[in-house]
N, C-alpha and C positions, 0 to 999 in steps of 0.2 A: 609464464602465466600459469596460474593454478588450474588444475583439471576441472574444478567445479565452476569456474568462470566461463569456460568455453560453451557449455550448453546454455547458460544464461544469456550470453551474447547472441547465440543463435535464436533464442526465444525473443530477444529484443528486436532483432532484424525481422523475424517472421511477423511479430505483432505490428511493427511499423509498416510492413508490406501489406498486411490485411487492412490496416487503417487507411493507408493510401488508396488501396483498391476500392474500399467502401466509399471514400470521399469522392473519388473520381468517377465511378461508374454508376452509383446508385443515388437516386434522389430520395430524400426522406418523405416526399409527398407522392402518393399513388395517383390521385386524380386531380391534384392541384389544391385540394382543400384539406385532405385527411392525411395524417402522418402514419406511415406504415410502421407498426410497432415492432415487426420482425427486424427491419433494417435499423431501427433506432436501438433495439436491444443489441444487435451485433456491433453497432457503432460504439455504444457505451462499454461493452465488454472488451472490444479491441482497444479503445482509448484507455480503459483502466489497466489493461495488461501492458500497454506501451508506457504509460506514465509510471506504473509500478516498476518496470524494468529500468527506466532511465533514472528515477529517483533512487532506486536501490544502488545502481552503479555509482551515482554521485555521492551518496552517503558512504559507500564502501571506500571510494577513493579518498574522500575527505578524512575518514577515520584512519586510513593507512598513512596519510600524509601528516596529520596533525595529532593523532592520538597515540597512546602507547599500545603497542601491538602485543596482545596476549596470544591469540591464535587467529590466523587469517580466516579459518572456517567459522569461528565464533563471531568475528566481526562481520562476516558475510551473512550469517544467520540473523544477527541483529539488524543489519541493513535491510535484509529482506522484509523483516517484520515492520520496520519503520517506514520503508517504502510503500508497503501495502496500506499502512494507516494513512499516509499522505494521499495516496491515490484514491482510497475510499472517500476521504474527506472532499477532495476536489470533484470526484464524479458525483457524489451525493449533492454537493452544492449545485452542480449543473442540472441534476435531475429535479431538485427543488425549484430551481429557476424555471425549468421547462413546465413544471406543474403549477407554477405561480404560487408556491407556498414558501418562498424564500423569505424568512423573517428572522430577526435577530435571535428570538427564542429557539427557533429550529437550529440555527447555526450553533448556538450555545449548547443545546442538548446533544447534537452530533459530536461536537468537540469533547464534551464531558464523557460521552459513551466511549469514544476512542481513547481518551485519557485513562478511563477505568479499565479498558481492555489491556492497555499497555502496562498498567500497574499489576494486573492479574498475571500477565506473562512474565513480568520482571520478577514477581514473587515466586512464580512457579519454577523459573529457571535459576534462581539464586540458590546458593548452598544453604542447607538448613542450619539454623542457629540452635545450638544445644545449650540449654541452661542447666547448670548443675544445681541440684537441690541439696542444700546443706541441712543436715539435721540440727535441731536446736541444741545448744550446749546445756549440759546439766550440771 
């Protein structure tokens, strides 16, 4: 197993343990009617981290199995980025549902925002295209 996967697997296990701890020991309600924002923030942060790690590992393994292998590190970096986008999308859908603003337009705007972020990072990481300028013939 590559050296860069071991710390990521440890992060996955730690995020899962924190998420399990928060779900088992803390109630999101402080006095029965009010949601504790601190516990909710920790829950969404732990949930995002766990989802990011699991989706990243899933994308990495699928790309290794079915894609052409350029460099395992490059595939892992792309999987990290795509896993983060999927995790952000799911967590923001949950936050929108919690705030009762989950509407098709909000979903579309969130998806478009993440799509344009991915386009930006794809263009930033791709090799530059050099066009040769030819002088006109005389």
